[in-house]
C-alpha positions as CSV (number, residue, x, y, z in Angstrom):
1,M,-211.6,-134.4,-40.0
2,E,-210.6,-134.0,-43.4
3,R,-207.3,-133.4,-45.3
4,T,-206.8,-130.8,-47.5
5,L,-203.1,-130.1,-49.8
6,S,-201.6,-126.6,-49.7
7,I,-198.9,-125.7,-51.7
8,I,-196.3,-122.6,-50.3
9,K,-195.9,-121.3,-54.0
10,P,-192.2,-120.4,-55.3
11,D,-192.6,-116.4,-54.4
12,G,-193.5,-117.2,-51.3
13,V,-190.9,-119.7,-50.2
14,A,-188.5,-117.2,-52.4
15,R,-189.6,-114.2,-49.4
16,G,-188.8,-116.4,-46.6
17,L,-193.0,-116.6,-46.0
18,I,-192.9,-120.5,-44.7
19,G,-192.7,-119.5,-41.3
20,E,-195.8,-117.2,-41.2
21,V,-197.9,-118.8,-43.7
22,I,-197.3,-122.1,-41.6
23,K,-198.1,-120.1,-38.2
24,R,-201.1,-119.2,-39.8
25,F,-202.3,-123.2,-40.3
26,E,-201.5,-123.5,-36.7
27,A,-203.3,-120.4,-35.4
28,N,-206.3,-122.5,-37.1
29,N,-206.3,-125.9,-35.5
30,L,-205.2,-127.3,-39.2
31,K,-202.2,-129.8,-38.2
32,I,-200.0,-130.6,-40.0
33,V,-199.2,-134.3,-41.3
34,A,-197.0,-133.9,-43.9
35,M,-194.5,-131.6,-45.3
36,K,-191.7,-131.6,-48.2
37,M,-189.6,-129.2,-49.9
38,I,-189.6,-130.0,-53.8
39,Y,-188.5,-127.9,-57.1
40,M,-191.5,-128.7,-59.7
41,T,-190.2,-129.7,-63.2
42,K,-191.9,-127.9,-65.9
43,A,-193.6,-131.1,-67.0
44,Q,-194.5,-132.2,-63.5
45,A,-196.3,-128.5,-63.1
46,Q,-198.1,-129.6,-65.9
47,G,-199.5,-133.2,-64.9
48,F,-200.1,-131.6,-61.7
49,Y,-202.6,-128.0,-63.3
50,A,-203.6,-130.7,-65.9
51,V,-207.2,-129.3,-65.1
52,H,-206.2,-126.1,-66.5
53,K,-204.8,-127.3,-69.3
54,E,-207.2,-125.2,-71.7
55,R,-206.8,-122.2,-69.9
56,P,-205.3,-119.2,-71.5
57,F,-203.0,-119.0,-67.9
58,F,-201.8,-122.3,-68.2
59,D,-198.8,-122.0,-69.5
60,S,-197.4,-118.9,-67.2
61,L,-198.9,-121.1,-64.3
62,T,-196.8,-124.1,-64.7
63,D,-193.9,-121.9,-65.9
64,F,-193.9,-119.7,-62.4
65,M,-194.6,-123.1,-60.3
66,S,-191.6,-124.5,-61.8
67,S,-189.6,-121.2,-61.0
68,G,-188.2,-122.0,-57.8
69,P,-188.4,-124.5,-54.6
70,I,-192.3,-124.5,-53.1
71,V,-193.4,-126.9,-49.9
72,V,-196.2,-129.2,-50.2
73,L,-197.8,-129.7,-47.1
74,I,-201.0,-131.8,-46.4
75,L,-203.0,-130.4,-43.6
76,D,-205.7,-132.2,-41.7
77,G,-208.6,-130.5,-39.4
78,E,-212.0,-130.3,-38.8
79,N,-213.0,-129.1,-42.2
80,A,-210.1,-128.3,-43.6
81,I,-210.5,-127.5,-47.2
82,A,-213.1,-124.3,-46.2
83,K,-210.7,-123.6,-43.3
84,Y,-207.7,-123.2,-45.3
85,R,-209.5,-121.7,-48.3
86,E,-210.8,-119.1,-46.4
87,L,-207.3,-118.7,-44.7
88,M,-205.4,-118.0,-48.0
89,G,-208.6,-115.4,-49.6
90,A,-210.3,-115.2,-53.2
91,T,-207.2,-116.1,-56.1
92,N,-207.2,-112.6,-57.0
93,Y,-205.8,-111.1,-54.1
94,K,-207.2,-107.6,-54.8
95,E,-210.7,-109.0,-54.1
96,T,-210.3,-110.9,-50.8
97,A,-210.8,-110.3,-47.0
98,E,-208.3,-108.2,-45.0
99,G,-205.9,-110.5,-42.9
100,T,-205.9,-113.7,-45.7
101,I,-202.7,-115.0,-46.7
102,R,-203.1,-113.7,-50.2
103,R,-204.2,-110.1,-49.4
104,D,-201.3,-109.7,-46.6
105,F,-198.3,-111.1,-48.7
106,A,-199.8,-111.8,-52.9
107,T,-198.0,-109.2,-55.6
108,D,-200.1,-110.5,-58.4
109,I,-202.5,-112.7,-59.5
110,E,-200.1,-115.5,-59.8
111,K,-198.0,-115.1,-57.9
112,N,-199.9,-114.7,-54.6
113,I,-198.7,-117.3,-52.4
114,V,-200.2,-120.0,-51.8
115,H,-202.5,-123.2,-53.5
116,G,-205.1,-124.9,-52.0
117,S,-207.4,-128.2,-53.0
118,D,-211.3,-126.7,-54.0
119,S,-213.1,-129.8,-52.8
120,P,-212.9,-133.3,-51.3
121,E,-212.2,-135.0,-55.0
122,S,-209.1,-132.3,-55.6
123,A,-207.9,-132.9,-52.3
124,D,-207.4,-136.4,-53.0
125,F,-205.9,-135.9,-56.4
126,E,-203.8,-133.4,-55.1
127,I,-202.5,-135.1,-51.6
128,G,-201.5,-138.3,-53.6
129,Y,-199.8,-136.1,-56.8
130,F,-196.4,-135.3,-54.0
131,F,-197.4,-137.8,-51.1
132,N,-197.4,-141.7,-50.8
133,S,-198.4,-143.6,-47.5
134,F,-195.5,-143.5,-45.5
135,E,-194.7,-139.9,-45.4
136,V,-198.7,-139.2,-43.8
137,I,-198.4,-139.2,-40.1
138,C,-201.3,-140.8,-39.2
């Protein structure tokens, strides 16, 4: 079993897509072991996305991620990271497979509904950024 972080971004929350996204997790044997809705400050978003600090999209990304509430979840399952990344689809929704979350719901490359960890190391950091051990169902 493996764990990964999922974020339903401000566009997904604002458009009422939380249930649709969660439905896809459950249909693909990804168990939710922690979940909460938060509103990140700009500084919190900058801390979370610090790995992208030197990228040209850093400011617009952190502005967007602090523009409204998000839902953060920990997903558990066999090969959870790869399985969730396949469900999400590519960052650029125009280049991803039919039936992925981003292909079905994204409106641009930044407003692409969801975020997911890309490795066990990033999953550990990202999960720890949002959750403490008391908030996770074992």
